[in-house]
ZADO-1210 file (C-alpha; in nm, 4 decimals, padded with zeros to 6 digits):
<atoms>
<atom x="00.0000" y="00.0000" z="00.0000" code="MET" pos="1"/>
<atom x="00.1400" y="00.3397" z="-00.0963" code="SER" pos="2"/>
<atom x="00.1826" y="00.6259" z="00.1487" code="ILE" pos="3"/>
<atom x="-00.0897" y="00.8129" z="-00.0389" code="LYS" pos="4"/>
<atom x="-00.3341" y="00.5258" z="00.0122" code="GLN" pos="5"/>
<atom x="-00.2463" y="00.4977" z="00.3821" code="LYS" pos="6"/>
<atom x="-00.3027" y="00.8703" z="00.4368" code="LEU" pos="7"/>
<atom x="-00.6351" y="00.8467" z="00.2539" code="SER" pos="8"/>
<atom x="-00.7563" y="00.5620" z="00.4775" code="ARG" pos="9"/>
<atom x="-00.6396" y="00.7480" z="00.7890" code="LEU" pos="10"/>
<atom x="-00.8297" y="01.0587" z="00.6818" code="ALA" pos="11"/>
<atom x="-01.1452" y="00.8540" z="00.6263" code="CYS" pos="12"/>
<atom x="-01.1075" y="00.6941" z="00.9683" code="GLY" pos="13"/>
<atom x="-01.0652" y="01.0296" z="01.1435" code="VAL" pos="14"/>
<atom x="-01.3693" y="01.1692" z="00.9628" code="SER" pos="15"/>
<atom x="-01.5830" y="00.8694" z="01.0571" code="ALA" pos="16"/>
<atom x="-01.4742" y="00.8946" z="01.4209" code="ALA" pos="17"/>
<atom x="-01.5595" y="01.2653" z="01.4267" code="ALA" pos="18"/>
<atom x="-01.9059" y="01.2028" z="01.2814" code="VAL" pos="19"/>
<atom x="-01.9733" y="00.9216" z="01.5321" code="LEU" pos="20"/>
<atom x="-01.8473" y="01.1309" z="01.8226" code="SER" pos="21"/>
<atom x="-02.0606" y="01.4269" z="01.7185" code="GLY" pos="22"/>
<atom x="-02.3643" y="01.2026" z="01.6835" code="SER" pos="23"/>
<atom x="-02.3154" y="01.0624" z="02.0319" code="LEU" pos="24"/>
<atom x="-02.2737" y="01.4102" z="02.1800" code="ILE" pos="25"/>
<atom x="-02.5920" y="01.5303" z="02.0051" code="ALA" pos="26"/>
<atom x="-02.7870" y="01.2253" z="02.1234" code="THR" pos="27"/>
<atom x="-02.6670" y="01.2790" z="02.4801" code="ASP" pos="28"/>
<atom x="-02.7657" y="01.6448" z="02.4648" code="ALA" pos="29"/>
<atom x="-03.1162" y="01.5605" z="02.3501" code="LEU" pos="30"/>
<atom x="-03.1703" y="01.2873" z="02.6091" code="ALA" pos="31"/>
<atom x="-03.4095" y="01.3881" z="02.8885" code="ALA" pos="32"/>
<atom x="-03.2828" y="01.3769" z="03.2438" code="GLU" pos="33"/>
<atom x="-03.4180" y="01.1140" z="03.4780" code="LYS" pos="34"/>
<atom x="-03.6891" y="01.2462" z="03.7094" code="VAL" pos="35"/>
<atom x="-03.8412" y="01.0254" z="03.9774" code="ARG" pos="36"/>
<atom x="-04.0732" y="01.2176" z="04.2094" code="TRP" pos="37"/>
<atom x="-04.2883" y="01.0919" z="04.4951" code="GLN" pos="38"/>
<atom x="-04.5980" y="01.3141" z="04.5007" code="VAL" pos="39"/>
<atom x="-04.8350" y="01.3129" z="04.8005" code="PRO" pos="40"/>
<atom x="-05.1983" y="01.4036" z="04.7261" code="LEU" pos="41"/>
<atom x="-05.4349" y="01.6133" z="04.9360" code="ALA" pos="42"/>
<atom x="-05.7444" y="01.4331" z="04.7978" code="PHE" pos="43"/>
<atom x="-05.8108" y="01.0755" z="04.6824" code="PRO" pos="44"/>
<atom x="-05.6905" y="01.0285" z="04.3249" code="SER" pos="45"/>
<atom x="-06.0319" y="00.9241" z="04.1834" code="HIS" pos="46"/>
<atom x="-06.2134" y="01.2549" z="04.2455" code="LEU" pos="47"/>
<atom x="-06.3172" y="01.3673" z="03.8989" code="VAL" pos="48"/>
<atom x="-06.1595" y="01.6931" z="03.7831" code="GLY" pos="49"/>
<atom x="-06.0171" y="01.7623" z="04.1265" code="LEU" pos="50"/>
<atom x="-05.7426" y="01.5007" z="04.1440" code="THR" pos="51"/>
<atom x="-05.7877" y="01.2931" z="03.8275" code="THR" pos="52"/>
<atom x="-05.5694" y="01.5485" z="03.6422" code="PRO" pos="53"/>
<atom x="-05.2660" y="01.4198" z="03.8341" code="VAL" pos="54"/>
<atom x="-05.3156" y="01.0815" z="03.6673" code="LYS" pos="55"/>
<atom x="-05.3257" y="01.2505" z="03.3265" code="HIS" pos="56"/>
<atom x="-05.0134" y="01.4467" z="03.4199" code="LEU" pos="57"/>
<atom x="-04.8129" y="01.1450" z="03.5308" code="SER" pos="58"/>
<atom x="-04.9153" y="00.9300" z="03.2332" code="GLU" pos="59"/>
<atom x="-04.8492" y="01.2079" z="02.9811" code="SER" pos="60"/>
<atom x="-04.5062" y="01.2941" z="03.1197" code="LEU" pos="61"/>
<atom x="-04.4017" y="00.9302" z="03.1234" code="LYS" pos="62"/>
<atom x="-04.5190" y="00.8762" z="02.7647" code="ALA" pos="63"/>
<atom x="-04.3734" y="01.1898" z="02.6094" code="ILE" pos="64"/>
<atom x="-04.0364" y="01.1482" z="02.7857" code="SER" pos="65"/>
<atom x="-04.0164" y="00.7767" z="02.7014" code="ASP" pos="66"/>
<atom x="-04.0121" y="00.6956" z="03.0706" code="GLY" pos="67"/>
<atom x="-03.7476" y="00.9472" z="03.1748" code="ASP" pos="68"/>
<atom x="-03.9908" y="01.1703" z="03.3710" code="VAL" pos="69"/>
<atom x="-04.2039" y="00.9757" z="03.6178" code="GLN" pos="70"/>
<atom x="-04.4281" y="01.1085" z="03.8930" code="LEU" pos="71"/>
<atom x="-04.5589" y="00.8516" z="04.1371" code="ARG" pos="72"/>
<atom x="-04.8507" y="00.9870" z="04.3374" code="TYR" pos="73"/>
<atom x="-04.9650" y="00.8643" z="04.6778" code="TYR" pos="74"/>
<atom x="-05.3097" y="00.8777" z="04.8361" code="GLU" pos="75"/>
<atom x="-05.3777" y="01.1196" z="05.1259" code="PRO" pos="76"/>
<atom x="-05.1919" y="01.0183" z="05.4408" code="GLY" pos="77"/>
<atom x="-04.9715" y="00.7553" z="05.2752" code="GLU" pos="78"/>
<atom x="-04.6720" y="00.9873" z="05.2865" code="LEU" pos="79"/>
<atom x="-04.7930" y="01.2946" z="05.4771" code="VAL" pos="80"/>
<atom x="-05.1318" y="01.4263" z="05.5974" code="PRO" pos="81"/>
<atom x="-05.3080" y="01.6596" z="05.3494" code="PRO" pos="82"/>
<atom x="-05.2535" y="01.9676" z="05.5652" code="PHE" pos="83"/>
<atom x="-04.8749" y="01.9115" z="05.5756" code="GLU" pos="84"/>
<atom x="-04.7979" y="01.8898" z="05.2029" code="ILE" pos="85"/>
<atom x="-04.6719" y="02.2475" z="05.1667" code="MET" pos="86"/>
<atom x="-04.4218" y="02.2123" z="05.4512" code="ASP" pos="87"/>
<atom x="-04.3088" y="01.8704" z="05.3291" code="ALA" pos="88"/>
<atom x="-04.2335" y="02.0115" z="04.9829" code="VAL" pos="89"/>
<atom x="-04.0752" y="02.3349" z="05.1020" code="GLY" pos="90"/>
<atom x="-03.8423" y="02.1523" z="05.3393" code="SER" pos="91"/>
<atom x="-03.7381" y="01.9051" z="05.0700" code="GLY" pos="92"/>
<atom x="-03.8873" y="01.6032" z="05.2451" code="LYS" pos="93"/>
<atom x="-04.0639" y="01.5318" z="04.9152" code="TYR" pos="94"/>
<atom x="-03.9830" y="01.6888" z="04.5775" code="PRO" pos="95"/>
<atom x="-04.3425" y="01.7718" z="04.4925" code="ALA" pos="96"/>
<atom x="-04.7019" y="01.7578" z="04.6137" code="GLY" pos="97"/>
<atom x="-05.0458" y="01.7947" z="04.4574" code="TYR" pos="98"/>
<atom x="-05.2834" y="01.9900" z="04.6774" code="THR" pos="99"/>
<atom x="-05.5636" y="02.2389" z="04.7330" code="TRP" pos="100"/>
<atom x="-05.3621" y="02.5402" z="04.8440" code="VAL" pos="101"/>
<atom x="-05.6482" y="02.6839" z="05.0487" code="GLY" pos="102"/>
<atom x="-05.5555" y="02.4386" z="05.3234" code="TYR" pos="103"/>
<atom x="-05.2652" y="02.6699" z="05.4079" code="ASP" pos="104"/>
<atom x="-05.4661" y="02.9885" z="05.4519" code="GLN" pos="105"/>
<atom x="-05.3686" y="03.0031" z="05.8196" code="GLY" pos="106"/>
<atom x="-05.0050" y="03.0467" z="05.7146" code="THR" pos="107"/>
<atom x="-05.0538" y="03.2381" z="05.3890" code="ILE" pos="108"/>
<atom x="-05.3827" y="03.4374" z="05.3911" code="PRO" pos="109"/>
<atom x="-05.3728" y="03.5091" z="05.0151" code="ALA" pos="110"/>
<atom x="-05.3916" y="03.1437" z="04.9094" code="LEU" pos="111"/>
<atom x="-05.7745" y="03.1108" z="04.9218" code="PRO" pos="112"/>
<atom x="-05.7889" y="03.3737" z="04.6478" code="LEU" pos="113"/>
<atom x="-05.6121" y="03.1148" z="04.4305" code="TYR" pos="114"/>
<atom x="-05.7906" y="02.8011" z="04.5468" code="SER" pos="115"/>
<atom x="-06.1436" y="02.9362" z="04.5128" code="GLY" pos="116"/>
<atom x="-06.2925" y="03.2508" z="04.6669" code="ALA" pos="117"/>
<atom x="-06.6510" y="03.3726" z="04.7223" code="PRO" pos="118"/>
<atom x="-06.8171" y="03.5683" z="04.4416" code="PHE" pos="119"/>
<atom x="-06.4949" y="03.5547" z="04.2418" code="ASN" pos="120"/>
<atom x="-06.4219" y="03.4784" z="03.8769" code="MET" pos="121"/>
<atom x="-06.5544" y="03.1819" z="03.6829" code="GLU" pos="122"/>
<atom x="-06.2937" y="02.9457" z="03.5307" code="PRO" pos="123"/>
<atom x="-06.2497" y="03.1124" z="03.1859" code="PRO" pos="124"/>
<atom x="-06.1867" y="03.4550" z="03.3373" code="ALA" pos="125"/>
<atom x="-05.9645" y="03.3102" z="03.6087" code="TYR" pos="126"/>
<atom x="-05.7454" y="03.1360" z="03.3505" code="LEU" pos="127"/>
<atom x="-05.7084" y="03.4649" z="03.1630" code="ALA" pos="128"/>
<atom x="-05.6082" y="03.6457" z="03.4833" code="TRP" pos="129"/>
<atom x="-05.3722" y="03.3671" z="03.5894" code="TYR" pos="130"/>
<atom x="-05.1884" y="03.3085" z="03.2623" code="TYR" pos="131"/>
<atom x="-05.2099" y="03.6505" z="03.0949" code="GLU" pos="132"/>
<atom x="-05.2474" y="03.8805" z="03.3952" code="GLY" pos="133"/>
<atom x="-05.0741" y="03.9024" z="03.7321" code="ASP" pos="134"/>
<atom x="-05.1966" y="03.5728" z="03.8721" code="GLY" pos="135"/>
<atom x="-04.9077" y="03.3359" z="03.8079" code="ARG" pos="136"/>
<atom x="-04.6377" y="03.5925" z="03.8868" code="GLN" pos="137"/>
<atom x="-04.7945" y="03.6830" z="04.2220" code="LEU" pos="138"/>
<atom x="-04.8379" y="03.3176" z="04.3201" code="LEU" pos="139"/>
<atom x="-04.4742" y="03.2418" z="04.2394" code="GLU" pos="140"/>
<atom x="-04.3750" y="03.5388" z="04.4531" code="GLU" pos="141"/>
<atom x="-04.5876" y="03.4093" z="04.7414" code="ILE" pos="142"/>
<atom x="-04.4329" y="03.0647" z="04.7342" code="TYR" pos="143"/>
<atom x="-04.0731" y="03.1764" z="04.6727" code="ALA" pos="144"/>
<atom x="-04.0465" y="03.2545" z="05.0449" code="GLU" pos="145"/>
<atom x="-04.1423" y="02.8910" z="05.1145" code="ARG" pos="146"/>
<atom x="-03.8839" y="02.7497" z="04.8730" code="ASN" pos="147"/>
<atom x="-04.1608" y="02.6255" z="04.6427" code="ILE" pos="148"/>
<atom x="-04.2389" y="02.6614" z="04.2728" code="HIS" pos="149"/>
<atom x="-04.6194" y="02.6418" z="04.2193" code="PRO" pos="150"/>
<atom x="-04.8039" y="02.5375" z="03.9028" code="MET" pos="151"/>
<atom x="-05.1757" y="02.5469" z="03.8336" code="LEU" pos="152"/>
<atom x="-05.2611" y="02.1856" z="03.7529" code="CYS" pos="153"/>
<atom x="-05.6411" y="02.1627" z="03.7764" code="SER" pos="154"/>
<atom x="-05.9454" y="02.3868" z="03.7613" code="ILE" pos="155"/>
<atom x="-06.3126" y="02.3005" z="03.7975" code="ILE" pos="156"/>
<atom x="-06.6287" y="02.5076" z="03.8099" code="GLY" pos="157"/>
<atom x="-06.8409" y="02.6157" z="04.1066" code="PRO" pos="158"/>
<atom x="-06.9058" y="02.3870" z="04.3980" code="GLU" pos="159"/>
<atom x="-07.2350" y="02.3215" z="04.5647" code="GLY" pos="160"/>
<atom x="-07.2981" y="02.5543" z="04.8586" code="ALA" pos="161"/>
<atom x="-07.3292" y="02.2500" z="05.0813" code="GLY" pos="162"/>
<atom x="-07.5413" y="01.9871" z="05.2517" code="TRP" pos="163"/>
<atom x="-07.7831" y="02.1167" z="05.5144" code="PHE" pos="164"/>
<atom x="-08.0515" y="01.9432" z="05.7158" code="ALA" pos="165"/>
<atom x="-08.2898" y="02.2314" z="05.6445" code="ASN" pos="166"/>
<atom x="-08.3354" y="02.4836" z="05.3658" code="SER" pos="167"/>
<atom x="-08.1577" y="02.8198" z="05.3784" code="ILE" pos="168"/>
<atom x="-08.4055" y="03.1026" z="05.3464" code="ASP" pos="169"/>
<atom x="-08.2058" y="03.3817" z="05.5108" code="GLY" pos="170"/>
<atom x="-07.8733" y="03.4594" z="05.6716" code="LEU" pos="171"/>
<atom x="-08.0133" y="03.3797" z="06.0173" code="ASP" pos="172"/>
<atom x="-08.0307" y="03.0134" z="05.9161" code="ASP" pos="173"/>
<atom x="-07.6489" y="02.9931" z="05.9339" code="PHE" pos="174"/>
<atom x="-07.6414" y="03.1100" z="06.2946" code="ASN" pos="175"/>
<atom x="-07.5412" y="02.8346" z="06.5386" code="GLY" pos="176"/>
<atom x="-07.4639" y="02.5712" z="06.2752" code="LEU" pos="177"/>
<atom x="-07.1657" y="02.3423" z="06.3297" code="LYS" pos="178"/>
<atom x="-07.0370" y="02.3256" z="05.9759" code="ILE" pos="179"/>
<atom x="-06.7374" y="02.2089" z="05.7751" code="ARG" pos="180"/>
<atom x="-06.6594" y="02.4958" z="05.5421" code="PHE" pos="181"/>
<atom x="-06.3402" y="02.5889" z="05.3587" code="ALA" pos="182"/>
<atom x="-06.1561" y="02.9035" z="05.2631" code="GLY" pos="183"/>
<atom x="-06.2847" y="03.2587" z="05.2916" code="ILE" pos="184"/>
<atom x="-06.6432" y="03.1323" z="05.2756" code="GLY" pos="185"/>
<atom x="-06.5847" y="02.9793" z="05.6179" code="GLY" pos="186"/>
<atom x="-06.4894" y="03.3213" z="05.7566" code="LYS" pos="187"/>
<atom x="-06.8097" y="03.4646" z="05.6082" code="VAL" pos="188"/>
<atom x="-07.0193" y="03.2023" z="05.7865" code="LEU" pos="189"/>
<atom x="-06.8300" y="03.2644" z="06.1118" code="GLU" pos="190"/>
<atom x="-06.9284" y="03.6297" z="06.0828" code="LYS" pos="191"/>
<atom x="-07.2896" y="03.5082" z="06.0501" code="LEU" pos="192"/>
<atom x="-07.2670" y="03.3029" z="06.3696" code="GLY" pos="193"/>
<atom x="-07.1752" y="02.9562" z="06.2437" code="ALA" pos="194"/>
<atom x="-06.9197" y="02.7374" z="06.4170" code="SER" pos="195"/>
<atom x="-06.6819" y="02.6536" z="06.1319" code="VAL" pos="196"/>
<atom x="-06.4322" y="02.3683" z="06.1289" code="THR" pos="197"/>
<atom x="-06.1979" y="02.2291" z="05.8645" code="MET" pos="198"/>
<atom x="-06.2136" y="01.8541" z="05.8037" code="VAL" pos="199"/>
<atom x="-06.0182" y="01.6756" z="05.5258" code="PRO" pos="200"/>
<atom x="-06.2374" y="01.5409" z="05.2455" code="GLY" pos="201"/>
<atom x="-06.1876" y="01.1783" z="05.3406" code="GLY" pos="202"/>
<atom x="-06.3187" y="01.2392" z="05.6941" code="GLU" pos="203"/>
<atom x="-06.6364" y="01.4372" z="05.6178" code="ILE" pos="204"/>
<atom x="-06.8708" y="01.1373" z="05.5897" code="TYR" pos="205"/>
<atom x="-06.7711" y="01.0109" z="05.9357" code="GLN" pos="206"/>
<atom x="-06.8048" y="01.3603" z="06.0849" code="ALA" pos="207"/>
<atom x="-07.1619" y="01.3870" z="05.9532" code="LEU" pos="208"/>
<atom x="-07.2428" y="01.0332" z="06.0603" code="GLU" pos="209"/>
<atom x="-07.1170" y="01.0975" z="06.4142" code="ARG" pos="210"/>
<atom x="-07.2925" y="01.4366" z="06.4173" code="LYS" pos="211"/>
<atom x="-06.9763" y="01.6233" z="06.5083" code="THR" pos="212"/>
<atom x="-07.0911" y="01.8621" z="06.2338" code="ILE" pos="213"/>
<atom x="-07.4455" y="01.9577" z="06.1291" code="ASP" pos="214"/>
<atom x="-07.3701" y="02.0549" z="05.7709" code="ALA" pos="215"/>
<atom x="-07.0863" y="02.0587" z="05.5206" code="THR" pos="216"/>
<atom x="-06.9585" y="02.1687" z="05.1849" code="GLU" pos="217"/>
<atom x="-06.6866" y="01.9938" z="04.9935" code="PHE" pos="218"/>
<atom x="-06.6922" y="02.0146" z="04.6164" code="SER" pos="219"/>
<atom x="-06.9057" y="01.9667" z="04.3063" code="GLN" pos="220"/>
<atom x="-07.2094" y="01.7349" z="04.2809" code="PRO" pos="221"/>
<atom x="-07.0210" y="01.4430" z="04.1223" code="ALA" pos="222"/>
<atom x="-06.7406" y="01.4588" z="04.3785" code="ILE" pos="223"/>
<atom x="-06.9770" y="01.4926" z="04.6752" code="ASP" pos="224"/>
<atom x="-07.1572" y="01.1852" z="04.5455" code="LYS" pos="225"/>
<atom x="-06.8302" y="00.9906" z="04.5376" code="MET" pos="226"/>
<atom x="-06.7888" y="01.0728" z="04.9075" code="LEU" pos="227"/>
<atom x="-07.1440" y="00.9531" z="04.9809" code="GLY" pos="228"/>
<atom x="-07.2606" y="01.2793" z="05.1362" code="LEU" pos="229"/>
<atom x="-07.6062" y="01.2338" z="04.9822" code="ASP" pos="230"/>
<atom x="-07.6496" y="00.9149" z="05.1843" code="GLN" pos="231"/>
<atom x="-07.6670" y="01.1145" z="05.5067" code="ILE" pos="232"/>
<atom x="-07.8279" y="01.4473" z="05.4106" code="ILE" pos="233"/>
<atom x="-08.0893" y="01.4928" z="05.1386" code="LYS" pos="234"/>
<atom x="-08.0971" y="01.8711" z="05.1155" code="ASN" pos="235"/>
<atom x="-07.8386" y="02.0077" z="04.8741" code="TYR" pos="236"/>
<atom x="-07.7869" y="02.3851" z="04.8476" code="ILE" pos="237"/>
<atom x="-07.6663" y="02.5559" z="04.5297" code="MET" pos="238"/>
<atom x="-07.4943" y="02.7545" z="04.3802" code="PRO" pos="239"/>
<atom x="-07.1429" y="02.7584" z="04.5231" code="GLY" pos="240"/>
<atom x="-07.1253" y="03.1269" z="04.6094" code="TRP" pos="241"/>
<atom x="-06.8273" y="03.0574" z="04.8341" code="HIS" pos="242"/>
<atom x="-06.6163" y="02.8998" z="04.5564" code="GLN" pos="243"/>
<atom x="-06.6950" y="02.9993" z="04.1997" code="THR" pos="244"/>
<atom x="-06.4112" y="02.7675" z="04.0986" code="LEU" pos="245"/>
<atom x="-06.1700" y="02.5254" z="04.2610" code="THR" pos="246"/>
<atom x="-05.8072" y="02.4758" z="04.1687" code="THR" pos="247"/>
<atom x="-05.5376" y="02.2245" z="04.2536" code="SER" pos="248"/>
<atom x="-05.1681" y="02.2947" z="04.2210" code="HIS" pos="249"/>
<atom x="-04.8512" y="02.0970" z="04.1745" code="LEU" pos="250"/>
<atom x="-04.6044" y="02.2349" z="04.4284" code="LEU" pos="251"/>
<atom x="-04.2388" y="02.1577" z="04.3529" code="VAL" pos="252"/>
<atom x="-03.9447" y="02.2164" z="04.5850" code="ASN" pos="253"/>
<atom x="-03.7707" y="02.5244" z="04.4435" code="LYS" pos="254"/>
<atom x="-03.4203" y="02.3772" z="04.4682" code="ASP" pos="255"/>
<atom x="-03.5394" y="02.0658" z="04.2851" code="VAL" pos="256"/>
<atom x="-03.7166" y="02.2784" z="04.0232" code="TRP" pos="257"/>
<atom x="-03.4191" y="02.5026" z="03.9549" code="GLU" pos="258"/>
<atom x="-03.1944" y="02.1970" z="03.9300" code="GLY" pos="259"/>
<atom x="-03.3895" y="02.0637" z="03.6320" code="LEU" pos="260"/>
<atom x="-03.2882" y="02.1243" z="03.2716" code="LYS" pos="261"/>
<atom x="-03.4937" y="02.3999" z="03.1007" code="PRO" pos="262"/>
<atom x="-03.6497" y="02.1460" z="02.8639" code="GLU" pos="263"/>
<atom x="-03.7611" y="01.9287" z="03.1562" code="THR" pos="264"/>
<atom x="-03.9164" y="02.2272" z="03.3320" code="ARG" pos="265"/>
<atom x="-04.0992" y="02.3163" z="03.0111" code="ALA" pos="266"/>
<atom x="-04.2259" y="01.9601" z="02.9851" code="LEU" pos="267"/>
<atom x="-04.3708" y="01.9640" z="03.3370" code="VAL" pos="268"/>
<atom x="-04.5262" y="02.3095" z="03.2848" code="GLU" pos="269"/>
<atom x="-04.6952" y="02.1934" z="02.9642" code="MET" pos="270"/>
<atom x="-04.8038" y="01.8766" z="03.1398" code="GLY" pos="271"/>
<atom x="-04.9852" y="02.0792" z="03.4051" code="CYS" pos="272"/>
<atom x="-05.1495" y="02.3001" z="03.1434" code="GLU" pos="273"/>
<atom x="-05.2720" y="01.9883" z="02.9641" code="SER" pos="274"/>
<atom x="-05.3929" y="01.8363" z="03.2917" code="ALA" pos="275"/>
<atom x="-05.5845" y="02.1542" z="03.3743" code="THR" pos="276"/>
<atom x="-05.7743" y="02.1363" z="03.0440" code="LEU" pos="277"/>
<atom x="-05.8364" y="01.7629" z="03.0761" code="LYS" pos="278"/>
<atom x="-05.9631" y="01.7885" z="03.4327" code="GLY" pos="279"/>
<atom x="-06.1994" y="02.0736" z="03.3491" code="PHE" pos="280"/>
<atom x="-06.3499" y="01.8724" z="03.0640" code="ALA" pos="281"/>
<atom x="-06.3905" y="01.5668" z="03.2876" code="GLN" pos="282"/>
<atom x="-06.5600" y="01.7754" z="03.5531" code="SER" pos="283"/>
<atom x="-06.8055" y="01.9520" z="03.3244" code="GLU" pos="284"/>
<atom x="-06.9002" y="01.6148" z="03.1745" code="TRP" pos="285"/>
<atom x="-06.9695" y="01.4584" z="03.5149" code="ALA" pos="286"/>
<atom x="-07.1812" y="01.7235" z="03.6915" code="GLN" pos="287"/>
<atom x="-07.5139" y="01.7014" z="03.5027" code="PRO" pos="288"/>
<atom x="-07.5184" y="01.3231" z="03.5407" code="THR" pos="289"/>
<atom x="-07.4685" y="01.3562" z="03.9148" code="ALA" pos="290"/>
<atom x="-07.7513" y="01.6087" z="03.9458" code="LEU" pos="291"/>
<atom x="-07.9851" y="01.3808" z="03.7454" code="ARG" pos="292"/>
<atom x="-07.8968" y="01.0941" z="03.9780" code="ASP" pos="293"/>
<atom x="-07.9695" y="01.3112" z="04.2804" code="TYR" pos="294"/>
<atom x="-08.3156" y="01.3858" z="04.1406" code="GLN" pos="295"/>
<atom x="-08.3872" y="01.0142" z="04.0998" code="LYS" pos="296"/>
<atom x="-08.2717" y="00.9411" z="04.4554" code="GLU" pos="297"/>
<atom x="-08.4851" y="01.2039" z="04.6244" code="GLY" pos="298"/>
<atom x="-08.2157" y="01.4617" z="04.6943" code="VAL" pos="299"/>
<atom x="-08.3636" y="01.8094" z="04.6990" code="LYS" pos="300"/>
<atom x="-08.1396" y="02.0614" z="04.5224" code="ALA" pos="301"/>
<atom x="-08.2305" y="02.4074" z="04.6525" code="GLN" pos="302"/>
<atom x="-08.1159" y="02.7188" z="04.4685" code="THR" pos="303"/>
<atom x="-08.0465" y="03.0037" z="04.7067" code="LEU" pos="304"/>
<atom x="-08.2791" y="03.3023" z="04.6518" code="PRO" pos="305"/>
<atom x="-08.1111" y="03.6043" z="04.4960" code="GLU" pos="306"/>
<atom x="-08.1731" y="03.8290" z="04.8027" code="PRO" pos="307"/>
<atom x="-07.9808" y="03.5758" z="05.0162" code="VAL" pos="308"/>
<atom x="-07.6951" y="03.5686" z="04.7637" code="LEU" pos="309"/>
<atom x="-07.6823" y="03.9499" z="04.7589" code="ARG" pos="310"/>
<atom x="-07.6597" y="03.9585" z="05.1384" code="GLU" pos="311"/>
<atom x="-07.3875" y="03.6929" z="05.1358" code="LEU" pos="312"/>
<atom x="-07.1964" y="03.8981" z="04.8794" code="GLN" pos="313"/>
<atom x="-07.2208" y="04.2056" z="05.1030" code="LYS" pos="314"/>
<atom x="-07.0803" y="04.0189" z="05.4029" code="VAL" pos="315"/>
<atom x="-06.8139" y="03.8590" z="05.1810" code="THR" pos="316"/>
<atom x="-06.6855" y="04.1979" z="05.0684" code="ASN" pos="317"/>
<atom x="-06.6644" y="04.3082" z="05.4321" code="GLU" pos="318"/>
<atom x="-06.4570" y="04.0005" z="05.5162" code="VAL" pos="319"/>
<atom x="-06.2319" y="04.0451" z="05.2122" code="LEU" pos="320"/>
<atom x="-06.1653" y="04.4088" z="05.2992" code="ASP" pos="321"/>
<atom x="-06.0874" y="04.3164" z="05.6613" code="GLU" pos="322"/>
<atom x="-05.8293" y="04.0578" z="05.5554" code="ILE" pos="323"/>
<atom x="-05.6814" y="04.2914" z="05.2930" code="ALA" pos="324"/>
<atom x="-05.6273" y="04.5606" z="05.5584" code="ALA" pos="325"/>
<atom x="-05.4162" y="04.3165" z="05.7618" code="LYS" pos="326"/>
<atom x="-05.2143" y="04.1413" z="05.4890" code="ASP" pos="327"/>
<atom x="-05.0254" y="04.3198" z="05.2109" code="GLU" pos="328"/>
<atom x="-05.0032" y="04.0253" z="04.9707" code="MET" pos="329"/>
<atom x="-05.3720" y="03.9422" z="05.0142" code="PHE" pos="330"/>
<atom x="-05.4484" y="04.3033" z="04.9259" code="ASN" pos="331"/>
<atom x="-05.2259" y="04.2913" z="04.6169" code="ARG" pos="332"/>
<atom x="-05.3884" y="03.9727" z="04.4862" code="VAL" pos="333"/>
<atom x="-05.7425" y="04.0881" z="04.5706" code="LEU" pos="334"/>
<atom x="-05.6854" y="04.4264" z="04.4035" code="THR" pos="335"/>
<atom x="-05.5505" y="04.2560" z="04.0917" code="SER" pos="336"/>
<atom x="-05.8494" y="04.0212" z="04.0767" code="GLN" pos="337"/>
<atom x="-06.1057" y="04.2953" z="04.1332" code="ARG" pos="338"/>
<atom x="-05.9512" y="04.5172" z="03.8663" code="GLU" pos="339"/>
<atom x="-05.9499" y="04.2338" z="03.6149" code="PHE" pos="340"/>
<atom x="-06.3090" y="04.1303" z="03.6987" code="MET" pos="341"/>
<atom x="-06.4229" y="04.4877" z="03.6379" code="GLU" pos="342"/>
<atom x="-06.2289" y="04.5001" z="03.3111" code="HIS" pos="343"/>
<atom x="-06.3543" y="04.1568" z="03.2019" code="HIS" pos="344"/>
<atom x="-06.7176" y="04.2315" z="03.2892" code="SER" pos="345"/>
<atom x="-06.7827" y="04.4187" z="02.9640" code="ILE" pos="346"/>
<atom x="-06.7019" y="04.1002" z="02.7722" code="TRP" pos="347"/>
<atom x="-06.8615" y="03.8645" z="03.0222" code="HIS" pos="348"/>
<atom x="-07.1828" y="04.0676" z="03.0325" code="GLY" pos="349"/>
<atom x="-07.2208" y="04.1404" z="02.6618" code="LYS" pos="350"/>
<atom x="-07.0405" y="03.8546" z="02.4900" code="GLY" pos="351"/>
<atom x="-07.2182" y="03.5561" z="02.6479" code="TYR" pos="352"/>
<atom x="-07.5838" y="03.4613" z="02.6307" code="LEU" pos="353"/>
<atom x="-07.7744" y="03.5193" z="02.9574" code="PRO" pos="354"/>
<atom x="-07.8055" y="03.2042" z="03.1671" code="ARG" pos="355"/>
<atom x="-08.1854" y="03.2126" z="03.1517" code="ASP" pos="356"/>
<atom x="-08.1647" y="03.1985" z="02.7707" code="PHE" pos="357"/>
<atom x="-08.1023" y="02.8253" z="02.8009" code="TYR" pos="358"/>
<atom x="-08.3840" y="02.5829" z="02.8679" code="GLN" pos="359"/>
<atom x="-08.3576" y="02.3918" z="03.1954" code="TYR" pos="360"/>
<atom x="-08.5987" y="02.1532" z="03.3570" code="ASP" pos="361"/>
</atoms>
């Protein structure tokens, strides 16, 4: 073999090695990092629209990452009690948790404005405020002090106003009731003379059965039915003035979050956005069926008279203003929401058909 031929073969070999090396580097760069998170839940995983989105999230992330990103969720109490998820995530005990952030209102007063507040926005307007307005930025600021990165990961429509032994015909009917009630709505009922307590969702049935509470609210008709609340009380009050929507959030330890590659963070963010849409669709599909079933089973669904709702709204605004005067962040979030609701009202009022335009039976 001539020197020329040897040099030619050497050049080809070097070129081939360079191509192979570059290919391996590119493949390694595109490979997703391995993520294995244990995720405690605040509610049972089967509650439609409320926690079922976490199943969609975990399955979607696993599929799209070819198994590199896996979230394993655990039922309430398996890892930590529902009320301790925020602290467990912030401290790094667990990398992430899926929860109703209103549970932490005693520590962070502004959180009920994100989890579902009285006489607040409906889901479409809330999503606009959260994603396009100040909502997400303010929530991230709130949780930064707790070493947590929050992501909206579920939204459903209004709840029922609750299960009561008797009808509600005026504000006096709340006076003296021992009731399980969440969020700012609970503070409104306290102002009206009710004795309000917070009981995790999985314990409400037993509390009613043992008569430690007289009445309760929890969530939407289909979810309340899953908990069997209609088996104990047959008088269902609507609409959910106290929560015009309900959200769930994926809370991620901030150190863990910032340690992820940008493409992995984007994947999880998109996963939560997808889960939010999926859960909302599941929820809206399930509610009419649940209400039809209630009718067949003799559950009386009472709609609160408008004068009662107007009075509740008046007391609610008093409570909101009282909290805002004491907490700067609550005031910032409330002001942002009120300004957007006023701005959005021209579209909401003129762009949509009136509710009574539709035929109901």
